[in-house]
C-alpha positions in Angstrom: 1.8 30.4 -2.6 4.2 29.1 -0.2 6.8 31.3 1.6 9.0 28.7 3.0 10.9 25.4 1.6 12.6 23.9 4.7 10.6 20.6 5.5 11.8 20.7 9.1 10.3 23.7 9.9 6.8 22.8 9.2 4.4 23.0 12.3 0.7 21.8 12.9 -1.9 24.3 11.4 0.7 25.4 8.4 -0.7 25.5 5.1 1.6 22.7 3.0 1.8 22.8 -0.8 2.5 19.4 -2.6 2.4 17.8 -6.0 0.3 14.8 -6.6 1.1 11.8 -8.9 -0.4 14.0 -11.9 1.8 16.7 -11.2 -0.9 19.2 -10.1 -0.4 21.5 -7.1 -2.6 21.0 -4.1 -2.5 22.3 -0.6 -3.9 21.3 2.9 -3.3 21.8 6.5 -0.8 20.0 8.4 -2.4 17.8 11.3 0.2 15.4 12.5 3.4 13.9 11.9 3.3 10.2 10.9 5.9 7.7 9.8 5.6 8.5 6.2 5.5 12.4 6.8 3.1 15.1 7.5 -0.6 14.1 7.2 -2.6 17.1 5.9 -6.1 17.7 5.8 -7.4 18.6 2.4 -10.9 19.0 0.7 -10.7 15.7 -1.0 -9.5 13.7 2.1 -6.3 13.2 4.2 -2.9 13.1 2.3 0.7 12.3 3.4 3.4 14.7 2.1 7.0 13.2 2.2 10.0 15.6 1.9 11.8 13.7 -1.0 8.6 12.8 -2.8 5.9 15.3 -3.1 6.7 18.4 -0.8 6.9 21.8 -2.4 6.7 24.1 0.3 4.5 25.7 2.9 3.1 28.7 4.7 3.3 29.1 8.2 0.0 29.9 9.9 -0.8 33.0 12.0 -0.5 33.1 15.7 1.3 30.5 17.7 2.8 27.8 15.9 3.3 24.5 18.0 5.2 21.5 16.7 3.9 17.9 16.8 6.4 16.5 19.5 4.3 13.6 20.3 4.0 12.4 16.6 7.8 12.7 16.1 8.7 11.1 19.5 6.5 7.9 18.5 8.5 7.9 14.8 12.0 7.8 16.2 13.8 4.7 15.0 14.7 3.7 18.7 11.2 3.8 20.2 8.3 2.2 18.0 10.2 0.5 15.2 
């Protein structure tokens, strides 16, 4: 299961655990940061994980962890919105 529960520490490649509308726990790999939260790649398609809605925790990936600077830059309130 997950080892960290701080949403702000998620980086690309981390395994993110979330719950769906039925309350089931699923996981996927963090791909990019979008306007609604982190987009993750799962077996059943791409999902969006939001901090307050369905985020449970994450497990850091092995090796060098890179942040999604470009995705976070584009989603700043004073840039594109």
